[in-house]
N, C-alpha and C positions, 0 to 999 in steps of 0.2 A: 557869382556867377553858379548856373545850375548845375543842379549834380550830372544833366546830360550831356552839357554844354562839356564840365570834365574830365567824362566819358570820351566822349568825342573826338577832346580835345588826345585826349594819351593816346586811340585810336587812328587820328592820323598822324601822333609822333612816332606810335611802335612801325608804323610802313614806310613812313622816313626814311628805315632805319635798314629794314627789314626785304620792302621790295627790292629784291635780283633786279631789276634790270630797271638800269633811268628811266627810261620816258614809260614803265608803268606809275613811276610813285608819282614824278608829274599830274600826267594823268589819274591819280588816285586824289592826290595833295587836291584834288582842280576839283573832281564831284566831292569830295567830303568837309569843303572849305565852305560851298557854297549853303551845309545846312548848319556851319558854327558860327558864318556870317553869309545870313542872308543874304543872297543878289541876284538880280534879274541877267550877269553873265557876269564871265572871270575869265582875264588871258593870264599864262603865262609865260614869260617872255626869258629866252638867255644872250651872257652878253655874248658881243663879238670877239671871237679868239681873235681876229684881224684888224679888229679899228676898233682905238677905242672909248668904252665910251657910251655905244652903239646896241641896236635889238635885233636879235634875230631867233628862227626856230621856235616861232610863238605858237602855240597849241591855245585853246581858246576852249568854250561852254557857254555858246547863249550867243557869242558872238563869230560869228562869221569867216570863214581864212580873206576875202574876201576885205574886207574892214580892217584886218589888225593887217594884210598886203598892204596895203592906203596908207594905212597908221607906216607903217617900216621906208615904206618911197617916197616916202612926200612929207610924210608930217613929225617926223618921226625928233630931228634935225631942230623944229621948229620950239618942241615943250621946256613948255618954263621950269618942270620938274630934274629937268637930265640935270640939277650942281649939283640934287642928293645922291650921283650913281659913285659920285666925286668923295662922299664924304669918308673916313675911318671906316666907320658901324654904318651896318642896319637900321634902315628907317620908316615908321610907321609915319603917312597922311594921307590926309585928307583933300583934294585939289585943291576944292575954295578956295585955301591958304595960301594959292598962288597967285590963283587967278580968280575977279570976283562971278559969282553967277550968272548976272544978268552979261557984262563981257565978252562975255564963252557963249555968250547966245546966235553971240554976231560973228563969229570968224565964218575963216570955209572946209578949219576942221569940224566945227558944231557938225555943219550941214553935210559937211561927207560921211559922218561917222556915227556920232550919236543924236541925230534925227530922226536915219534910215532905222535904227534899235529903240528907239524913241528911250536913248539916254540923259540922264542928266544928270549925278553923280558918280563920279569915282574915288578909289581909296587904290593907296599902292602902298607897296615893301618893296622895299632896295632890299639886295639878298649879302650884305659887303659880309667876306670872311679874311682874316687876317690882311684887314687894306684891299684884299683885293673883291675889285665890281663881277658881280658870277647873274648877277641875271631883277628879273623885276615882277613885280607877283599882281593885277589890275584887278581889280572889282568893280563894276559898277549897277547902281539903281536909275529905274527912273524916278521922276518928278513925285510923284502919285509917293512913294516907297519913302525918297526923304534920305537925308542925309544920314552917313554914319557917324552913328556916336563913339564919345571915347571907352566903354565899355569893349564896344565892336573891333575897336584900332588894337585895345587890348588886349583883345585874345590871338588877333593876327597876329600879333609886338612877339606872342608867346611862343609859335611856331620859325619866329628868324636864324635862333642861333643852331633846332634842326638844320633844315635846309640846307644853314649854310656850310656846314661840315660835312650835307652829304654832297649837295655839289661843288667844294672843294675839292671832295676826295675824288667822287668822277670825273674833273680838269687836271687835275692828279696823274689818272690812267689811261687819259685821253696822249696830256701832251710828252710822259715822259717815264715809255711802254720796257724798258732799259734802265735798267746800275748803274750802267757804266757813263761814263763824261765825255768827252768829249777832252778830242785828243789834243795837249793840253799845246803839245809844239805849234800846230795852228794856231790857240788863242796868240800864245805871243807871238808867234812873224803874220799870222793874216791880218790880227785882229786886234796888234798891241799889246792887248791885256798883258796888265803891270802881273808881278806874282804874287802881288795881296789880293789885284780883283782876280783872277783866276779861283784863288782861293775861296775866298765872298761869292764864287760864280756856283765852283764844284756844292758847295753847302747850302746853297736854295737850291742846286736841283737833287736836289738829293735830302727835301723839304721841313731842313733844319729852322727853329722856328730864329725870327728876331735874336732874340737875346740869347739864344743858344747859342748863337754864331756869334752874335760880341764876347759871351762869355769864352767861347774856343779858342777866337782870335785874339781876344783879348784887346781889344778895341770898342770907342762910345760905339752910344746909342749914333748918332751926329755920324759919327765918322765912315759905319755903314755907310748913314742915308747916302753921302757922300761915294762911293765905290757904287753903290746902286746903281745911282745914275748916273758916273762913266761906264756906268755899263748900256746903260740906256744906248746914252750915246753911240759907243762904240755901237752898238747890233741895231743903233736907228732906229728903235721903241721906244711904247711909251709905258708898260705896262709890265710885269713878272709876268702873264701870262703871254704878252710878247716874249719875254728873254728866251720862255718854257720852248717855244715854238720857233726863237731863232736859230737856241741850241740844239734840236731837232734832227737839225740838217744840216751839222757840222760833225767832219766823220769821230767816231769814238776808236778806244784804244783797248 
């Protein structure tokens, strides 16, 4: 890594943590990343708060809103890299690791999105914090510019934990506007939670880490996992994001 790249990387990290407005932070990251990892286009998607492993709110440079909308509405469910959204940690990868470039050219996706923009190569960073999928940054190059190299992917990976921390904080600010907990009687009577499940829910809503919850309630990680899965089932959700949203609709005490 050159001195200029180190300076630019540090500047991006600083702005990730200090930009007051979340959307401004996203725009700053996009514009700066184009210099850290040269590309013809770049897009920053957020994870849907209502559907598990779905993307929304695309923001791009060098990528038209029309192309981002076509991807979100017509193609994302067929994306062969979607498995990476379910991993416990952030991932950086070249698209060619999952689909051969020659095969890609024969797809409708290529003709509808890549061809009009003269895109051929894609690399992506999935942003995951505390096991929660938060979003994706995708960067694109033409065939002439060549595929992204390992050192470039490493530069992108260095931003993962910083983006994850900022986006996780933003998610909490959206879903938990108050420190009050849902009414215990409603949880017990309407949702049929056990007392222990209620304690686990309160701990999650108050942003306790899993290890901290285990220590406080004197339970093992496996037991905690079972309680969380029971909460998902009783609230009819599939993720912690969904759990926060469901809990936010319940009367507080």
